[in-house]
PDB file of N, CA, C and O in Angstrom:
ATOM      1  N   MET A   1       8.042  18.371   0.917  1.00  0.00           N
ATOM      2  CA  MET A   1       8.937  17.352   1.416  1.00  0.00           C
ATOM      3  C   MET A   1       8.315  15.974   1.193  1.00  0.00           C
ATOM      4  O   MET A   1       7.104  15.806   1.337  1.00  0.00           O
ATOM      5  N   ARG A   2       9.134  15.005   0.846  1.00  0.00           N
ATOM      6  CA  ARG A   2       8.647  13.664   0.562  1.00  0.00           C
ATOM      7  C   ARG A   2       9.406  12.653   1.418  1.00  0.00           C
ATOM      8  O   ARG A   2      10.626  12.730   1.557  1.00  0.00           O
ATOM      9  N   GLU A   3       8.667  11.708   1.987  1.00  0.00           N
ATOM     10  CA  GLU A   3       9.270  10.604   2.739  1.00  0.00           C
ATOM     11  C   GLU A   3       9.134   9.342   1.904  1.00  0.00           C
ATOM     12  O   GLU A   3       8.082   9.089   1.317  1.00  0.00           O
ATOM     13  N   VAL A   4      10.198   8.552   1.853  1.00  0.00           N
ATOM     14  CA  VAL A   4      10.174   7.290   1.130  1.00  0.00           C
ATOM     15  C   VAL A   4      10.769   6.218   2.042  1.00  0.00           C
ATOM     16  O   VAL A   4      11.876   6.371   2.559  1.00  0.00           O
ATOM     17  N   HIS A   5      10.020   5.132   2.230  1.00  0.00           N
ATOM     18  CA  HIS A   5      10.476   4.003   3.051  1.00  0.00           C
ATOM     19  C   HIS A   5      10.310   2.733   2.215  1.00  0.00           C
ATOM     20  O   HIS A   5       9.213   2.426   1.749  1.00  0.00           O
ATOM     21  N   GLN A   6      11.394   2.008   2.033  1.00  0.00           N
ATOM     22  CA  GLN A   6      11.348   0.782   1.237  1.00  0.00           C
ATOM     23  C   GLN A   6      11.228  -0.445   2.134  1.00  0.00           C
ATOM     24  O   GLN A   6      11.506  -0.391   3.332  1.00  0.00           O
ATOM     25  N   ASP A   7      10.805  -1.555   1.525  1.00  0.00           N
ATOM     26  CA  ASP A   7      10.654  -2.854   2.203  1.00  0.00           C
ATOM     27  C   ASP A   7       9.676  -2.801   3.364  1.00  0.00           C
ATOM     28  O   ASP A   7       9.892  -3.427   4.402  1.00  0.00           O
ATOM     29  N   VAL A   8       8.599  -2.049   3.181  1.00  0.00           N
ATOM     30  CA  VAL A   8       7.519  -1.949   4.164  1.00  0.00           C
ATOM     31  C   VAL A   8       6.495  -3.038   3.849  1.00  0.00           C
ATOM     32  O   VAL A   8       6.296  -3.383   2.684  1.00  0.00           O
ATOM     33  N   ARG A   9       5.852  -3.575   4.871  1.00  0.00           N
ATOM     34  CA  ARG A   9       4.831  -4.605   4.697  1.00  0.00           C
ATOM     35  C   ARG A   9       3.488  -4.110   5.221  1.00  0.00           C
ATOM     36  O   ARG A   9       3.422  -3.214   6.062  1.00  0.00           O
ATOM     37  N   VAL A  10       2.413  -4.717   4.701  1.00  0.00           N
ATOM     38  CA  VAL A  10       1.068  -4.435   5.205  1.00  0.00           C
ATOM     39  C   VAL A  10       0.785  -5.423   6.331  1.00  0.00           C
ATOM     40  O   VAL A  10       0.830  -6.635   6.116  1.00  0.00           O
ATOM     41  N   LEU A  11       0.500  -4.925   7.511  1.00  0.00           N
ATOM     42  CA  LEU A  11       0.194  -5.772   8.659  1.00  0.00           C
ATOM     43  C   LEU A  11      -1.262  -6.222   8.619  1.00  0.00           C
ATOM     44  O   LEU A  11      -1.557  -7.411   8.743  1.00  0.00           O
ATOM     45  N   PHE A  12      -2.167  -5.267   8.444  1.00  0.00           N
ATOM     46  CA  PHE A  12      -3.586  -5.611   8.298  1.00  0.00           C
ATOM     47  C   PHE A  12      -4.313  -4.517   7.549  1.00  0.00           C
ATOM     48  O   PHE A  12      -3.828  -3.394   7.409  1.00  0.00           O
ATOM     49  N   VAL A  13      -5.492  -4.880   7.073  1.00  0.00           N
ATOM     50  CA  VAL A  13      -6.347  -3.977   6.306  1.00  0.00           C
ATOM     51  C   VAL A  13      -7.763  -4.133   6.832  1.00  0.00           C
ATOM     52  O   VAL A  13      -8.223  -5.250   7.068  1.00  0.00           O
ATOM     53  N   GLU A  14      -8.451  -3.024   7.016  1.00  0.00           N
ATOM     54  CA  GLU A  14      -9.867  -3.119   7.371  1.00  0.00           C
ATOM     55  C   GLU A  14     -10.644  -2.015   6.676  1.00  0.00           C
ATOM     56  O   GLU A  14     -10.119  -0.944   6.373  1.00  0.00           O
ATOM     57  N   GLU A  15     -11.907  -2.314   6.436  1.00  0.00           N
ATOM     58  CA  GLU A  15     -12.795  -1.360   5.777  1.00  0.00           C
ATOM     59  C   GLU A  15     -13.627  -0.670   6.844  1.00  0.00           C
ATOM     60  O   GLU A  15     -14.143  -1.310   7.761  1.00  0.00           O
ATOM     61  N   ASP A  16     -13.751   0.653   6.712  1.00  0.00           N
ATOM     62  CA  ASP A  16     -14.524   1.445   7.657  1.00  0.00           C
ATOM     63  C   ASP A  16     -15.359   2.436   6.851  1.00  0.00           C
ATOM     64  O   ASP A  16     -14.886   3.518   6.501  1.00  0.00           O
ATOM     65  N   ALA A  17     -16.607   2.060   6.558  1.00  0.00           N
ATOM     66  CA  ALA A  17     -17.506   2.876   5.728  1.00  0.00           C
ATOM     67  C   ALA A  17     -16.863   3.135   4.370  1.00  0.00           C
ATOM     68  O   ALA A  17     -16.656   2.193   3.605  1.00  0.00           O
ATOM     69  N   PHE A  18     -16.543   4.390   4.051  1.00  0.00           N
ATOM     70  CA  PHE A  18     -15.935   4.724   2.760  1.00  0.00           C
ATOM     71  C   PHE A  18     -14.409   4.683   2.807  1.00  0.00           C
ATOM     72  O   PHE A  18     -13.744   4.959   1.810  1.00  0.00           O
ATOM     73  N   ASP A  19     -13.867   4.341   3.958  1.00  0.00           N
ATOM     74  CA  ASP A  19     -12.423   4.353   4.139  1.00  0.00           C
ATOM     75  C   ASP A  19     -11.850   2.943   4.185  1.00  0.00           C
ATOM     76  O   ASP A  19     -12.538   1.974   4.506  1.00  0.00           O
ATOM     77  N   VAL A  20     -10.567   2.866   3.853  1.00  0.00           N
ATOM     78  CA  VAL A  20      -9.792   1.650   4.003  1.00  0.00           C
ATOM     79  C   VAL A  20      -8.631   2.019   4.920  1.00  0.00           C
ATOM     80  O   VAL A  20      -7.870   2.942   4.630  1.00  0.00           O
ATOM     81  N   VAL A  21      -8.502   1.295   6.024  1.00  0.00           N
ATOM     82  CA  VAL A  21      -7.425   1.546   6.976  1.00  0.00           C
ATOM     83  C   VAL A  21      -6.362   0.482   6.765  1.00  0.00           C
ATOM     84  O   VAL A  21      -6.650  -0.714   6.786  1.00  0.00           O
ATOM     85  N   VAL A  22      -5.119   0.934   6.558  1.00  0.00           N
ATOM     86  CA  VAL A  22      -4.002   0.034   6.273  1.00  0.00           C
ATOM     87  C   VAL A  22      -2.925   0.253   7.322  1.00  0.00           C
ATOM     88  O   VAL A  22      -2.425   1.367   7.483  1.00  0.00           O
ATOM     89  N   ALA A  23      -2.566  -0.813   8.037  1.00  0.00           N
ATOM     90  CA  ALA A  23      -1.463  -0.736   9.000  1.00  0.00           C
ATOM     91  C   ALA A  23      -0.204  -1.227   8.287  1.00  0.00           C
ATOM     92  O   ALA A  23      -0.200  -2.294   7.674  1.00  0.00           O
ATOM     93  N   VAL A  24       0.857  -0.436   8.377  1.00  0.00           N
ATOM     94  CA  VAL A  24       2.119  -0.786   7.727  1.00  0.00           C
ATOM     95  C   VAL A  24       3.232  -0.857   8.767  1.00  0.00           C
ATOM     96  O   VAL A  24       3.165  -0.220   9.818  1.00  0.00           O
ATOM     97  N   TYR A  25       4.258  -1.650   8.449  1.00  0.00           N
ATOM     98  CA  TYR A  25       5.390  -1.787   9.367  1.00  0.00           C
ATOM     99  C   TYR A  25       6.626  -2.216   8.586  1.00  0.00           C
ATOM    100  O   TYR A  25       6.527  -2.678   7.450  1.00  0.00           O
ATOM    101  N   GLY A  26       7.775  -2.058   9.202  1.00  0.00           N
ATOM    102  CA  GLY A  26       9.003  -2.619   8.673  1.00  0.00           C
ATOM    103  C   GLY A  26       9.899  -1.627   7.975  1.00  0.00           C
ATOM    104  O   GLY A  26       9.857  -0.422   8.222  1.00  0.00           O
ATOM    105  N   GLY A  27      10.717  -2.178   7.090  1.00  0.00           N
ATOM    106  CA  GLY A  27      11.700  -1.388   6.378  1.00  0.00           C
ATOM    107  C   GLY A  27      12.925  -1.159   7.236  1.00  0.00           C
ATOM    108  O   GLY A  27      12.917  -1.465   8.429  1.00  0.00           O
ATOM    109  N   PRO A  28      13.975  -0.626   6.642  1.00  0.00           N
ATOM    110  CA  PRO A  28      15.214  -0.370   7.383  1.00  0.00           C
ATOM    111  C   PRO A  28      15.032   0.578   8.573  1.00  0.00           C
ATOM    112  O   PRO A  28      15.778   0.512   9.549  1.00  0.00           O
ATOM    113  N   ASP A  29      14.027   1.461   8.478  1.00  0.00           N
ATOM    114  CA  ASP A  29      13.783   2.425   9.560  1.00  0.00           C
ATOM    115  C   ASP A  29      12.799   1.914  10.601  1.00  0.00           C
ATOM    116  O   ASP A  29      12.468   2.628  11.547  1.00  0.00           O
ATOM    117  N   ASN A  30      12.326   0.669  10.431  1.00  0.00           N
ATOM    118  CA  ASN A  30      11.352   0.068  11.352  1.00  0.00           C
ATOM    119  C   ASN A  30      10.152   0.963  11.598  1.00  0.00           C
ATOM    120  O   ASN A  30       9.795   1.237  12.744  1.00  0.00           O
ATOM    121  N   ILE A  31       9.526   1.421  10.512  1.00  0.00           N
ATOM    122  CA  ILE A  31       8.356   2.275  10.672  1.00  0.00           C
ATOM    123  C   ILE A  31       7.160   1.433  11.107  1.00  0.00           C
ATOM    124  O   ILE A  31       7.115   0.227  10.861  1.00  0.00           O
ATOM    125  N   CYS A  32       6.219   2.062  11.737  1.00  0.00           N
ATOM    126  CA  CYS A  32       4.987   1.410  12.166  1.00  0.00           C
ATOM    127  C   CYS A  32       3.914   2.488  12.218  1.00  0.00           C
ATOM    128  O   CYS A  32       4.100   3.527  12.851  1.00  0.00           O
ATOM    129  N   GLY A  33       2.796   2.240  11.553  1.00  0.00           N
ATOM    130  CA  GLY A  33       1.732   3.231  11.568  1.00  0.00           C
ATOM    131  C   GLY A  33       0.566   2.785  10.727  1.00  0.00           C
ATOM    132  O   GLY A  33       0.543   1.662  10.225  1.00  0.00           O
ATOM    133  N   SER A  34      -0.396   3.659  10.573  1.00  0.00           N
ATOM    134  CA  SER A  34      -1.552   3.331   9.754  1.00  0.00           C
ATOM    135  C   SER A  34      -1.876   4.492   8.832  1.00  0.00           C
ATOM    136  O   SER A  34      -1.556   5.650   9.101  1.00  0.00           O
ATOM    137  N   VAL A  35      -2.524   4.132   7.734  1.00  0.00           N
ATOM    138  CA  VAL A  35      -2.926   5.092   6.716  1.00  0.00           C
ATOM    139  C   VAL A  35      -4.406   4.880   6.460  1.00  0.00           C
ATOM    140  O   VAL A  35      -4.860   3.740   6.367  1.00  0.00           O
ATOM    141  N   ARG A  36      -5.159   5.956   6.346  1.00  0.00           N
ATOM    142  CA  ARG A  36      -6.585   5.877   6.028  1.00  0.00           C
ATOM    143  C   ARG A  36      -6.769   6.397   4.609  1.00  0.00           C
ATOM    144  O   ARG A  36      -6.484   7.558   4.313  1.00  0.00           O
ATOM    145  N   LEU A  37      -7.253   5.513   3.735  1.00  0.00           N
ATOM    146  CA  LEU A  37      -7.512   5.860   2.344  1.00  0.00           C
ATOM    147  C   LEU A  37      -9.007   6.004   2.152  1.00  0.00           C
ATOM    148  O   LEU A  37      -9.773   5.174   2.641  1.00  0.00           O
ATOM    149  N   THR A  38      -9.434   7.033   1.454  1.00  0.00           N
ATOM    150  CA  THR A  38     -10.857   7.258   1.210  1.00  0.00           C
ATOM    151  C   THR A  38     -11.171   6.974  -0.251  1.00  0.00           C
ATOM    152  O   THR A  38     -10.504   7.479  -1.154  1.00  0.00           O
ATOM    153  N   ALA A  39     -12.202   6.155  -0.470  1.00  0.00           N
ATOM    154  CA  ALA A  39     -12.641   5.830  -1.823  1.00  0.00           C
ATOM    155  C   ALA A  39     -14.160   5.796  -1.830  1.00  0.00           C
ATOM    156  O   ALA A  39     -14.766   4.864  -1.299  1.00  0.00           O
ATOM    157  N   ASP A  40     -14.775   6.804  -2.426  1.00  0.00           N
ATOM    158  CA  ASP A  40     -16.239   6.870  -2.481  1.00  0.00           C
ATOM    159  C   ASP A  40     -16.824   5.812  -3.402  1.00  0.00           C
ATOM    160  O   ASP A  40     -17.942   5.347  -3.180  1.00  0.00           O
ATOM    161  N   ASP A  41     -16.087   5.431  -4.424  1.00  0.00           N
ATOM    162  CA  ASP A  41     -16.554   4.445  -5.393  1.00  0.00           C
ATOM    163  C   ASP A  41     -16.379   3.036  -4.817  1.00  0.00           C
ATOM    164  O   ASP A  41     -15.258   2.623  -4.520  1.00  0.00           O
ATOM    165  N   ALA A  42     -17.484   2.301  -4.660  1.00  0.00           N
ATOM    166  CA  ALA A  42     -17.451   0.977  -4.039  1.00  0.00           C
ATOM    167  C   ALA A  42     -16.601  -0.016  -4.827  1.00  0.00           C
ATOM    168  O   ALA A  42     -15.901  -0.831  -4.225  1.00  0.00           O
ATOM    169  N   ASP A  43     -16.645   0.034  -6.150  1.00  0.00           N
ATOM    170  CA  ASP A  43     -15.837  -0.890  -6.961  1.00  0.00           C
ATOM    171  C   ASP A  43     -14.348  -0.612  -6.779  1.00  0.00           C
ATOM    172  O   ASP A  43     -13.549  -1.539  -6.641  1.00  0.00           O
ATOM    173  N   HIS A  44     -13.986   0.651  -6.778  1.00  0.00           N
ATOM    174  CA  HIS A  44     -12.576   1.022  -6.579  1.00  0.00           C
ATOM    175  C   HIS A  44     -12.098   0.582  -5.196  1.00  0.00           C
ATOM    176  O   HIS A  44     -10.999   0.048  -5.048  1.00  0.00           O
ATOM    177  N   ARG A  45     -12.937   0.812  -4.189  1.00  0.00           N
ATOM    178  CA  ARG A  45     -12.607   0.415  -2.819  1.00  0.00           C
ATOM    179  C   ARG A  45     -12.439  -1.097  -2.730  1.00  0.00           C
ATOM    180  O   ARG A  45     -11.521  -1.571  -2.061  1.00  0.00           O
ATOM    181  N   ALA A  46     -13.301  -1.860  -3.384  1.00  0.00           N
ATOM    182  CA  ALA A  46     -13.208  -3.329  -3.369  1.00  0.00           C
ATOM    183  C   ALA A  46     -11.908  -3.793  -4.016  1.00  0.00           C
ATOM    184  O   ALA A  46     -11.264  -4.718  -3.520  1.00  0.00           O
ATOM    185  N   ARG A  47     -11.515  -3.152  -5.129  1.00  0.00           N
ATOM    186  CA  ARG A  47     -10.239  -3.507  -5.780  1.00  0.00           C
ATOM    187  C   ARG A  47      -9.060  -3.200  -4.862  1.00  0.00           C
ATOM    188  O   ARG A  47      -8.127  -3.995  -4.749  1.00  0.00           O
ATOM    189  N   GLN A  48      -9.109  -2.042  -4.208  1.00  0.00           N
ATOM    190  CA  GLN A  48      -8.048  -1.687  -3.260  1.00  0.00           C
ATOM    191  C   GLN A  48      -7.947  -2.724  -2.144  1.00  0.00           C
ATOM    192  O   GLN A  48      -6.857  -3.174  -1.792  1.00  0.00           O
ATOM    193  N   LEU A  49      -9.098  -3.094  -1.598  1.00  0.00           N
ATOM    194  CA  LEU A  49      -9.114  -4.070  -0.504  1.00  0.00           C
ATOM    195  C   LEU A  49      -8.528  -5.406  -0.934  1.00  0.00           C
ATOM    196  O   LEU A  49      -7.735  -5.997  -0.201  1.00  0.00           O
ATOM    197  N   ARG A  50      -8.907  -5.891  -2.113  1.00  0.00           N
ATOM    198  CA  ARG A  50      -8.367  -7.172  -2.602  1.00  0.00           C
ATOM    199  C   ARG A  50      -6.852  -7.112  -2.735  1.00  0.00           C
ATOM    200  O   ARG A  50      -6.145  -8.020  -2.299  1.00  0.00           O
ATOM    201  N   LEU A  51      -6.362  -6.044  -3.336  1.00  0.00           N
ATOM    202  CA  LEU A  51      -4.927  -5.898  -3.541  1.00  0.00           C
ATOM    203  C   LEU A  51      -4.186  -5.794  -2.200  1.00  0.00           C
ATOM    204  O   LEU A  51      -3.168  -6.457  -1.998  1.00  0.00           O
ATOM    205  N   LEU A  52      -4.688  -4.981  -1.310  1.00  0.00           N
ATOM    206  CA  LEU A  52      -4.042  -4.804  -0.012  1.00  0.00           C
ATOM    207  C   LEU A  52      -4.059  -6.085   0.812  1.00  0.00           C
ATOM    208  O   LEU A  52      -3.073  -6.401   1.477  1.00  0.00           O
ATOM    209  N   HIS A  53      -5.172  -6.831   0.780  1.00  0.00           N
ATOM    210  CA  HIS A  53      -5.237  -8.116   1.487  1.00  0.00           C
ATOM    211  C   HIS A  53      -4.227  -9.100   0.898  1.00  0.00           C
ATOM    212  O   HIS A  53      -3.592  -9.853   1.636  1.00  0.00           O
ATOM    213  N   ARG A  54      -4.077  -9.097  -0.426  1.00  0.00           N
ATOM    214  CA  ARG A  54      -3.095  -9.987  -1.065  1.00  0.00           C
ATOM    215  C   ARG A  54      -1.685  -9.603  -0.630  1.00  0.00           C
ATOM    216  O   ARG A  54      -0.883 -10.471  -0.284  1.00  0.00           O
ATOM    217  N   TRP A  55      -1.378  -8.302  -0.646  1.00  0.00           N
ATOM    218  CA  TRP A  55      -0.053  -7.860  -0.205  1.00  0.00           C
ATOM    219  C   TRP A  55       0.201  -8.270   1.248  1.00  0.00           C
ATOM    220  O   TRP A  55       1.310  -8.675   1.594  1.00  0.00           O
ATOM    221  N   ALA A  56      -0.817  -8.166   2.090  1.00  0.00           N
ATOM    222  CA  ALA A  56      -0.658  -8.553   3.498  1.00  0.00           C
ATOM    223  C   ALA A  56      -0.423 -10.056   3.625  1.00  0.00           C
ATOM    224  O   ALA A  56       0.487 -10.481   4.336  1.00  0.00           O
ATOM    225  N   SER A  57      -1.231 -10.858   2.948  1.00  0.00           N
ATOM    226  CA  SER A  57      -1.110 -12.317   3.084  1.00  0.00           C
ATOM    227  C   SER A  57       0.181 -12.855   2.470  1.00  0.00           C
ATOM    228  O   SER A  57       0.699 -13.878   2.919  1.00  0.00           O
ATOM    229  N   GLU A  58       0.704 -12.177   1.451  1.00  0.00           N
ATOM    230  CA  GLU A  58       1.938 -12.621   0.796  1.00  0.00           C
ATOM    231  C   GLU A  58       3.177 -11.910   1.338  1.00  0.00           C
ATOM    232  O   GLU A  58       4.287 -12.163   0.870  1.00  0.00           O
ATOM    233  N   SER A  59       3.000 -11.024   2.319  1.00  0.00           N
ATOM    234  CA  SER A  59       4.114 -10.236   2.882  1.00  0.00           C
ATOM    235  C   SER A  59       4.921  -9.543   1.788  1.00  0.00           C
ATOM    236  O   SER A  59       6.152  -9.550   1.807  1.00  0.00           O
ATOM    237  N   THR A  60       4.222  -8.956   0.855  1.00  0.00           N
ATOM    238  CA  THR A  60       4.858  -8.284  -0.281  1.00  0.00           C
ATOM    239  C   THR A  60       5.642  -7.058   0.189  1.00  0.00           C
ATOM    240  O   THR A  60       5.087  -6.195   0.868  1.00  0.00           O
ATOM    241  N   PRO A  61       6.923  -6.974  -0.164  1.00  0.00           N
ATOM    242  CA  PRO A  61       7.680  -5.768   0.183  1.00  0.00           C
ATOM    243  C   PRO A  61       7.235  -4.600  -0.691  1.00  0.00           C
ATOM    244  O   PRO A  61       7.171  -4.721  -1.914  1.00  0.00           O
ATOM    245  N   LEU A  62       6.931  -3.483  -0.064  1.00  0.00           N
ATOM    246  CA  LEU A  62       6.406  -2.311  -0.752  1.00  0.00           C
ATOM    247  C   LEU A  62       7.262  -1.088  -0.456  1.00  0.00           C
ATOM    248  O   LEU A  62       8.068  -1.083   0.474  1.00  0.00           O
ATOM    249  N   THR A  63       7.072  -0.068  -1.256  1.00  0.00           N
ATOM    250  CA  THR A  63       7.660   1.232  -0.966  1.00  0.00           C
ATOM    251  C   THR A  63       6.532   2.163  -0.535  1.00  0.00           C
ATOM    252  O   THR A  63       5.524   2.304  -1.228  1.00  0.00           O
ATOM    253  N   PHE A  64       6.716   2.789   0.610  1.00  0.00           N
ATOM    254  CA  PHE A  64       5.761   3.725   1.185  1.00  0.00           C
ATOM    255  C   PHE A  64       6.252   5.125   0.842  1.00  0.00           C
ATOM    256  O   PHE A  64       7.365   5.505   1.208  1.00  0.00           O
ATOM    257  N   VAL A  65       5.423   5.892   0.139  1.00  0.00           N
ATOM    258  CA  VAL A  65       5.789   7.245  -0.272  1.00  0.00           C
ATOM    259  C   VAL A  65       4.752   8.206   0.301  1.00  0.00           C
ATOM    260  O   VAL A  65       3.549   8.017   0.118  1.00  0.00           O
ATOM    261  N   MET A  66       5.230   9.238   0.996  1.00  0.00           N
ATOM    262  CA  MET A  66       4.321  10.217   1.580  1.00  0.00           C
ATOM    263  C   MET A  66       4.817  11.617   1.244  1.00  0.00           C
ATOM    264  O   MET A  66       5.978  11.959   1.471  1.00  0.00           O
ATOM    265  N   SER A  67       3.903  12.417   0.696  1.00  0.00           N
ATOM    266  CA  SER A  67       4.189  13.834   0.489  1.00  0.00           C
ATOM    267  C   SER A  67       3.223  14.612   1.374  1.00  0.00           C
ATOM    268  O   SER A  67       2.551  14.021   2.219  1.00  0.00           O
ATOM    269  N   GLU A  68       3.145  15.904   1.196  1.00  0.00           N
ATOM    270  CA  GLU A  68       2.305  16.724   2.069  1.00  0.00           C
ATOM    271  C   GLU A  68       0.844  16.295   2.102  1.00  0.00           C
ATOM    272  O   GLU A  68       0.214  16.307   3.160  1.00  0.00           O
ATOM    273  N   ASP A  69       0.299  15.913   0.938  1.00  0.00           N
ATOM    274  CA  ASP A  69      -1.127  15.601   0.896  1.00  0.00           C
ATOM    275  C   ASP A  69      -1.447  14.246   0.270  1.00  0.00           C
ATOM    276  O   ASP A  69      -2.611  13.954  -0.003  1.00  0.00           O
ATOM    277  N   ARG A  70      -0.432  13.417   0.041  1.00  0.00           N
ATOM    278  CA  ARG A  70      -0.674  12.114  -0.584  1.00  0.00           C
ATOM    279  C   ARG A  70       0.180  11.030   0.051  1.00  0.00           C
ATOM    280  O   ARG A  70       1.281  11.273   0.545  1.00  0.00           O
ATOM    281  N   VAL A  71      -0.373   9.826   0.018  1.00  0.00           N
ATOM    282  CA  VAL A  71       0.342   8.638   0.471  1.00  0.00           C
ATOM    283  C   VAL A  71       0.159   7.577  -0.590  1.00  0.00           C
ATOM    284  O   VAL A  71      -0.923   7.431  -1.157  1.00  0.00           O
ATOM    285  N   ALA A  72       1.229   6.832  -0.859  1.00  0.00           N
ATOM    286  CA  ALA A  72       1.132   5.743  -1.831  1.00  0.00           C
ATOM    287  C   ALA A  72       1.924   4.548  -1.329  1.00  0.00           C
ATOM    288  O   ALA A  72       2.992   4.688  -0.733  1.00  0.00           O
ATOM    289  N   LEU A  73       1.372   3.372  -1.587  1.00  0.00           N
ATOM    290  CA  LEU A  73       2.091   2.125  -1.387  1.00  0.00           C
ATOM    291  C   LEU A  73       2.349   1.561  -2.777  1.00  0.00           C
ATOM    292  O   LEU A  73       1.415   1.372  -3.556  1.00  0.00           O
ATOM    293  N   VAL A  74       3.606   1.293  -3.090  1.00  0.00           N
ATOM    294  CA  VAL A  74       3.978   0.885  -4.441  1.00  0.00           C
ATOM    295  C   VAL A  74       4.699  -0.454  -4.387  1.00  0.00           C
ATOM    296  O   VAL A  74       5.628  -0.648  -3.602  1.00  0.00           O
ATOM    297  N   ASN A  75       4.254  -1.374  -5.238  1.00  0.00           N
ATOM    298  CA  ASN A  75       4.939  -2.650  -5.380  1.00  0.00           C
ATOM    299  C   ASN A  75       5.980  -2.480  -6.486  1.00  0.00           C
ATOM    300  O   ASN A  75       5.718  -2.800  -7.646  1.00  0.00           O
ATOM    301  N   ASP A  76       7.158  -1.976  -6.124  1.00  0.00           N
ATOM    302  CA  ASP A  76       8.216  -1.689  -7.104  1.00  0.00           C
ATOM    303  C   ASP A  76       8.620  -2.921  -7.896  1.00  0.00           C
ATOM    304  O   ASP A  76       8.842  -2.851  -9.105  1.00  0.00           O
ATOM    305  N   ARG A  77       8.714  -4.052  -7.202  1.00  0.00           N
ATOM    306  CA  ARG A  77       9.193  -5.271  -7.867  1.00  0.00           C
ATOM    307  C   ARG A  77       8.253  -5.687  -8.980  1.00  0.00           C
ATOM    308  O   ARG A  77       8.706  -6.076 -10.056  1.00  0.00           O
ATOM    309  N   ALA A  78       6.970  -5.615  -8.747  1.00  0.00           N
ATOM    310  CA  ALA A  78       6.001  -5.957  -9.789  1.00  0.00           C
ATOM    311  C   ALA A  78       6.092  -4.973 -10.942  1.00  0.00           C
ATOM    312  O   ALA A  78       5.974  -5.358 -12.106  1.00  0.00           O
ATOM    313  N   LEU A  79       6.298  -3.715 -10.624  1.00  0.00           N
ATOM    314  CA  LEU A  79       6.427  -2.688 -11.660  1.00  0.00           C
ATOM    315  C   LEU A  79       7.648  -2.963 -12.535  1.00  0.00           C
ATOM    316  O   LEU A  79       7.558  -2.900 -13.761  1.00  0.00           O
ATOM    317  N   VAL A  80       8.772  -3.263 -11.923  1.00  0.00           N
ATOM    318  CA  VAL A  80       9.996  -3.549 -12.683  1.00  0.00           C
ATOM    319  C   VAL A  80       9.821  -4.823 -13.516  1.00  0.00           C
ATOM    320  O   VAL A  80      10.241  -4.870 -14.673  1.00  0.00           O
ATOM    321  N   GLU A  81       9.205  -5.852 -12.933  1.00  0.00           N
ATOM    322  CA  GLU A  81       8.971  -7.095 -13.687  1.00  0.00           C
ATOM    323  C   GLU A  81       8.126  -6.833 -14.932  1.00  0.00           C
ATOM    324  O   GLU A  81       8.411  -7.379 -15.998  1.00  0.00           O
ATOM    325  N   ARG A  82       7.097  -6.011 -14.809  1.00  0.00           N
ATOM    326  CA  ARG A  82       6.255  -5.678 -15.966  1.00  0.00           C
ATOM    327  C   ARG A  82       7.055  -4.930 -17.022  1.00  0.00           C
ATOM    328  O   ARG A  82       6.899  -5.170 -18.219  1.00  0.00           O
ATOM    329  N   LEU A  83       7.910  -4.024 -16.572  1.00  0.00           N
ATOM    330  CA  LEU A  83       8.729  -3.255 -17.514  1.00  0.00           C
ATOM    331  C   LEU A  83       9.748  -4.129 -18.254  1.00  0.00           C
ATOM    332  O   LEU A  83      10.132  -3.822 -19.383  1.00  0.00           O
ATOM    333  N   LEU A  84      10.177  -5.208 -17.616  1.00  0.00           N
ATOM    334  CA  LEU A  84      11.181  -6.088 -18.208  1.00  0.00           C
ATOM    335  C   LEU A  84      10.584  -7.214 -19.048  1.00  0.00           C
ATOM    336  O   LEU A  84      11.317  -7.956 -19.702  1.00  0.00           O
ATOM    337  N   GLU A  85       9.256  -7.344 -19.034  1.00  0.00           N
ATOM    338  CA  GLU A  85       8.614  -8.378 -19.851  1.00  0.00           C
ATOM    339  C   GLU A  85       8.865  -8.098 -21.326  1.00  0.00           C
ATOM    340  O   GLU A  85       8.804  -6.952 -21.771  1.00  0.00           O
ATOM    341  N   PRO A  86       9.145  -9.151 -22.076  1.00  0.00           N
ATOM    342  CA  PRO A  86       9.359  -8.946 -23.522  1.00  0.00           C
ATOM    343  C   PRO A  86       8.071  -8.480 -24.200  1.00  0.00           C
ATOM    344  O   PRO A  86       6.976  -8.931 -23.862  1.00  0.00           O
ATOM    345  N   THR A  87       8.220  -7.600 -25.131  1.00  0.00           N
ATOM    346  CA  THR A  87       7.074  -7.134 -25.918  1.00  0.00           C
ATOM    347  C   THR A  87       7.182  -7.737 -27.307  1.00  0.00           C
ATOM    348  O   THR A  87       8.199  -7.589 -27.986  1.00  0.00           O
ATOM    349  N   ASN A  88       6.148  -8.403 -27.712  1.00  0.00           N
ATOM    350  CA  ASN A  88       6.124  -9.053 -29.044  1.00  0.00           C
ATOM    351  C   ASN A  88       5.037  -8.468 -29.893  1.00  0.00           C
ATOM    352  O   ASN A  88       4.859  -8.880 -31.039  1.00  0.00           O
TER     353      ASN A  88
END
């Protein structure tokens, strides 16, 4: 089973050892909760933190996707914009 919630925002992000804790809220269903992401690689974790902090500070609307064993936050608008860029 998969849950999908659109127009979700990142409320805050914090680093906890090898984990990144992300609080999310909003969307038509008014969801509110937190997700703990684990990244053993320090460089990967730093990139995640930068991106998540940017999404939080810019109030970027995201799509929250959750399946049985995975969670993803997706910036659909950025993805569509990249797909629509002209290729020369």
